[in-house]
N, C-alpha and C positions, 0 to 999 in steps of 0.2 A: 460541577452537581455528581456528587459521588463518588466525589476524587478523579473521576477520569471522561465526564461526557463537559466539555466547554461549550458553555450557551451563549448568546448575547445577554445583555440584561433585561431588553424589553422584547417578549415573547407575545404569544398572541394564543387567546381562548376562544376553542369554538362555538363555546354550547351557543352563542348569539345566531348562530350561523341554522339553528334547526327552532329558533323560538322556544326550547323548553325553558322551563317548564310551562312558560306563560311569555306572550309577547309576539312581535310581529318577528317577520325573519324576511330573509332579502330573498330573489326568484335565485332558482339553482346557478344560472352561469355565473350571477351575480358573486355569487358563495363561491363560485370555482374560482372566478377570477381575485377576488380577496384572498384568497389561499396562495394562490402561485405570486400574486406582488408581495404579499409579506413575505413569503423567500427571497422575492430580488430584492427588497428592503435589506436582507441582512437578517430574516429574523428565522432562528433556528432550534426554535423550543415552544412545540404545541401543545398547549394543553387541551383533553378530548377523555370522551367517555362513551361508554356504548350506551348509555343509560342519557346522553344526549339526543334523544329520538323523539319525534313528532309527527305526525299526520305521514308519514310514509318517508320522511327527511332525516335521514341519520349524516350526526357530524364525522364518524370513521370512515363512514362509504365516501363523502363528499375527500375527506383527507386521500383517502387513496385514488379516489378517480383526477384528483387535482393535484397530487405530489406525488403517487408511485411510477416509476420505482424513485423512491429515496433518494434524496441527495445523502451523501456518505455523512455530512456533520449534523444531518436535522434529529434533535432529540424528541422524541413525541411521548410525553406525558399523558397516562390515563388513570381511573378512578375504580376501586372499586367499591365492596361496602352498604352500608347503609345507605337507603333509596336506589339501590343498585337497580332494581326492578318499580313500575309504575304501581303498579298494584298494591306493592308494601306500604306506600303512603301512608295508606288511613288505615292500618292495620296496628294491634296493640306488638307492643316490644317483642312479648313471646315467639310471635306468630311470624315476627319477618323473615325473610331467609337469607338476604344481602350480606350478613354477616356469620351466616354459618359456614362448615366447608365447604359446603355441597356449593353453596351460594355463590362463595369466592372463586370457587374452580370454574365453574359455569359462568362468571363475570370474566375472568383472566384470558379463557378460550374465545368467549364471544370477543372480545375487542380484540385480542388474538387473529379470528378469523374477518373482521370485520375491517380490518387494521389491513391485512393480507401480509402478516410479520407472521416469524416463526419464533420472536424474542422479544416482547415488550423492554422497550429504555429503563423507565421509572415507573410503577405501579402505585399509589397511594390509596391506603386502606382510609376510607372515607366514616368514620365513626358518627354514630343518629347525634341528633338535635336534642332527643328527650327520652326519658328513662334509662340514664348513662350507667346507673349502678344494674340493669338488667343484660345487659350487655359488655361485659369489660373488652380491653383491647388486648388480654395476652391472647385469648385460642384464635379471635382472627389473624392476627401479626403472624402467629407461629403458622395458622397453616399456609400465608401466602409467603412464609419462609420455607414453607418444604416445597410450593411449586417453582418458588427461586431456586432449590437445589435441583429441582428436573430441567432445569435449563430454560424455562418459560418468563420469567423475568429475571434485568441484570440489577435492576435496584429498588429498595421497597422506601416510601415516604410515608407519613400520616398526614391524615385532615381532619380539620374540626376538632380537634385536642384541645386536653387543656396541658398546662404546663408539669401535671403530674404523672399526665399519660404519655406526654411526648419521653418524660423521664423514664418512666414504667418500657414503652418503646425500645429507647437506646439500649436497653438491658436485657433486650434480647435480639436484638438484631442491626446492623450498621441501616443509619438513615439517612438519605440521603437529602429529602428536603421534608419540609413541613408544610401545607396549604393552609389559611385559616383566612377566618375573615379579620381583615384587616385597612385600615385607611387614614388619611387625616382627622377625619369627626370619630371614627371609632378604634381607639389605642388601647383598649386594656390589654392585649397582647405586646402591650410593650417590655417586660418584662423576657416574655418566651423569645421576642426576635432577638434580645441582646445575647439570650444562653443559647440561642441558635448559633448569630454570628463566633461565641466563644468557642462552640465545638467547630466551628468550619463547616457549618449546616445549612444549604439555603433557606430561607425563606420565602413564599410564596406566595403572597395575599389575593385571596379572591375579593370580587367586587371593589377595586382599587380606586374607581372612581366613583363611588356607592351603589352600583350595584341599580337594582328598583328604586331606590332612591337617589336619586344625585345629588353629590355633595353640591351646595347651597352656602355662600357664608360671604356677605359685604371684604372681610381681608382675603378672602381667593380673587374677588373682583380684582381689587385692588394690585395685591401681586400679579396678575395676569397682565392688567393694565400697565403695567410699567415695562413687561416685557412684551406687548402687544402679540397674548399669547392666549390661548383661551383657558377656561379653568379647569377642564379637565389633564390637561398637560401640567398644568403647575400641580395639580393632585399628583401626580406620575410624577416630575419631578422630585416635589416631596419627598415620596418613596425612595427615591435613587438614593437620594442628600440622606436620609433616615436612618440605612446602614446598607456598607459594602454587601452583604449577604442578600440583599433580596433584591429577589428577580418577578419582572413585573408579566402580565399574561393579562391586559385588556383582549374584551370582546369587542367586537364589532362585525357588522355584516354591511359597511357600506368602505368605500374605497377610499375616500376622504377624509373619514375618521379615522380611517387604517392608517394612512398616513400623517395626519396630523399627531396620533399615538407615537409613530415610530421619532417622528421631528422631537418631540416629548426627551428621550434620552440626550439632545444635543442644549437643552433648557437648565444652565447654571443659574438657579436660585444664590442671592446675595445672603450675607450676615445677614442683613434687614430684613429680607424677604423670609427667611428661617425665621427670626424674631417676631413676625407680624403674624405669623401662621401657628407657632406654636403658643 
């Protein structure tokens, strides 16, 4: 990632440890155990953000407690930008602060402080879901580029972007990764996955097994049965087979599910499997 950060293709997403923005979360000791076990299993890419926080439970603080001092090869990827503050969720685009220069600096500094590091490995600029014309990418990315030049950030990525925004971002700064919604059932980003691969840029799908709407299909069940695997394992294995630049960050608050997710890296789908799934 970024040309100088080697990571395993199956990483870990920390959002579910907090139950943000909705849903159940594990107890604190279980959350810490999941993080430590992930590293034991070879995970060295953790995705997080300071806005993964609910009811006093914050992902960054759990990561710091569980893993600091951090292993030399651990890459922690965080994000700032749209939705960086919970109060922004229901506000008009013109009143949102996450994409302003001040909001971005505060987001970067909050991540530095809560993770207990002097420099962030990778920071993704997350663009908003609505009113995109009112929040162009160039200004926020240039603000993060300035923070990188200050030494606070090692690499920049983008999240929740269109293909046009991706090309615009590449003209402004070196881009280490793209983090967008993509999975077996949501393939609008197929051309962007390929464009990233051609450029040597990591593509990191969020909600790789469906997120709040888990993937369900008879064809998935059939492939899973052939391999004595679970449907999420097949969905993850399909992503790994889809393109060599895809890195995965499935999240879970369960030790058993963590083990299954990591094991998906050893699941080799056949040509028949891939044809059935396509």
